matplotlib code that plots the C-alpha trace (Angstrom):
import matplotlib.pyplot as plt

x = [27.9, 30.3, 29.1, 30.3, 33.5, 32.3, 33.6, 31.8, 28.2, 27.4, 30.5, 29.6, 26.1, 27.4, 29.8, 27.1, 24.8, 27.6, 28.4, 24.8, 24.4, 27.5, 26.3, 22.8, 24.2, 26.5, 23.6, 21.9, 22.7, 23.2, 19.8, 18.1, 20.0, 18.0, 14.8, 15.3, 16.5, 13.6, 14.0, 17.7, 17.1, 14.5, 17.0, 19.7, 17.3, 16.0, 19.5, 20.6, 17.5, 17.9, 21.4, 20.3, 17.4, 19.8, 22.2, 19.4, 18.4, 21.9, 22.1, 18.7, 19.5, 23.0, 24.7, 27.6]
y = [-10.0, -7.2, -6.7, -10.2, -9.9, -13.0, -13.4, -16.7, -16.7, -20.3, -21.5, -19.2, -20.6, -24.1, -23.3, -21.6, -24.7, -26.9, -24.7, -24.5, -28.2, -28.8, -26.2, -27.8, -31.3, -30.3, -29.3, -32.7, -36.4, -39.0, -40.5, -37.1, -36.4, -39.2, -38.1, -34.4, -34.9, -33.0, -30.1, -29.9, -29.9, -27.1, -24.9, -25.4, -24.4, -21.4, -20.2, -20.7, -19.0, -16.0, -15.5, -15.9, -13.4, -10.9, -11.4, -11.0, -7.7, -6.5, -7.3, -5.7, -2.5, -2.3, -2.0, -4.1]
z = [-21.7, -21.3, -17.8, -17.0, -19.1, -21.1, -24.7, -25.3, -23.9, -24.8, -22.9, -20.0, -19.7, -19.8, -17.0, -15.0, -15.4, -14.2, -11.2, -10.3, -10.5, -8.3, -5.8, -5.5, -5.3, -2.5, -0.4, -0.3, 0.4, -2.3, -1.7, -1.9, -5.2, -6.9, -5.4, -6.2, -9.8, -11.3, -8.9, -9.6, -13.4, -12.9, -10.9, -13.6, -16.4, -14.5, -13.8, -17.4, -18.9, -16.6, -17.9, -21.6, -21.1, -19.6, -22.6, -25.1, -23.4, -23.6, -27.3, -28.1, -26.2, -27.8, -24.4, -25.7]

ax = plt.figure().add_subplot(projection="3d")
ax.plot(x, y, z, "-o")
ax.set_aspect("equal")
plt.show()
C-alpha cells in the first residue's frame, strides 16, 4: 500500500470501513438507518474489498 503510505493494511481497511460507515450514516435519518442496514453493510464490504483487491494486486506485481 505504498501508494497510500500505509504501513499496516489491516488497520487501514478497518479505518476505511469506519469512515465509509460514518459517511453513509451521515447522509440519512435515524429511521432510514435501521431500514437501510443491509445496504450500508454492502457499501462497507464493497469499499473494503476494493482496497484489499488493490493491495493484493500491488503485492503480486511487486510494486511495493
